MILUM-916500 format. One record per residue (C-alpha): residue in one letter; y, x, z. Coordinates in steps of 0.25 Angstrom, whole numbers, plus 5000, padded with zeros to 4 digits. Layout:
N
AYXZ;...
// end
This chain:
176
X517249485051;X518549525046;X518649675042;X520049725045;X519749875047;X518749985044;X518149975058;X517949825055;X517249855042;X516349955049;X515949855060;X515749745050;X514849845041;X514149885054;X513749745058;X513349705043;X512449835042;X511849805055;X511449655050;X511049705037;X510049805043;X509449695052;X509349605040;X508649705032;X507649735043;X507349585044;X507049585029;X506049705029;X504849615034;X505149515022;X505149635013;X503849685018;X503249545017;X503549545002;X502849675001;X503749734991;X504349845000;X503449955006;X503149935021;X503450075024;X504850065018;X505149945026;X504650005039;X505450125037;X506650045033;X506549955045;X506450075054;X507750135048;X508449995048;X508149975063;X508750115066;X509950085058;X510149955065;X510150025078;X511150125073;X512050015068;X511949945082;X512350065089;X513550095080;X513949945082;X513949965097;X514750095095;X515750025086;X516649905089;X515449815092;X514849705084;X515649615075;X515249485068;X514849515054;X514549415043;X513149405037;X512949515028;X512449485014;X511149555017;X510649435024;X510449365011;X509349465008;X508449405018;X508649265012;X508449324998;X507149395002;X506649255008;X506949184995;X506249284986;X505049284994;X505049134993;X505249124978;X504649244971;X503149234970;X502949374962;X502649474973;X503149594964;X504449524961;X504649494976;X504349634980;X505449684970;X506449584976;X506049634990;X506349774986;X507649734980;X508049664992;X507649775001;X508449874992;X509649774992;X509649775007;X509649925008;X510749934998;X511549835006;X511349925018;X511850045010;X513149985008;X513349945022;X512950085028;X513850145017;X515050055022;X514750095037;X514750235033;X516050225026;X516650155037;X516150245048;X516750365040;X518050295039;X518050265054;X517750405057;X516450355064;X515550475059;X514350455068;X514250315062;X514450365048;X513250455050;X512450335054;X512750255042;X512550375033;X511150395039;X510950245037;X511350255022;X510350365020;X509250285027;X509550165018;X509650245005;X508350315009;X507650175011;X508150134997;X507550244990;X506150214997;X506150074991;X505450064977;X506350034965;X506149884962;X507049884950;X506049944941;X506350044930;X507550054922;X506949984910;X506449864918;X507849854925;X508549864911;X507649744906;X508249654917;X509749694915;X510649564915;X509449484920;X509649404934;X508649434945;X507949294943;X507749324928;X507149464932;X506249404942;X505749304932;X505549414922;X504649484932;X503849364935;X503649344920;X503149484918;X502149464930;X501549344923;
// end
């Protein structure tokens, strides 16, 4: 889709955010199977995500309608989770990766909802802006519920400048 106006950008972001919410909803059962994320957090998040999807669909109907959107980058998250499950044997490391991917998905949504909020404000669609502001609050609150998988500052500093693969290798070595 070619974006030539602020309204085009709004419609594009609306469709991309809708697809991202649906992808995350599909990823939640995989995260639950890994066991790294508490079921109560996932259940709460799934309920909120379904409500946000419904609101996005209502806003899309009130706007100019659906437009084609390219596959958002978040689709790669599902493939990455599958790859991690297939290749990482250490349960604790896999849980850390699951938490990290879950956090990354929600950060992606924060960016999308912030863009929607900004577009709605600029287009003087204050009722939509309020919806996006509420969605931002929900996603922020969900981020604060998930435990910090990065560890304490001393542990993070130990890994500065080291790739994720090298970090995982170091974690495996510590467990042996």
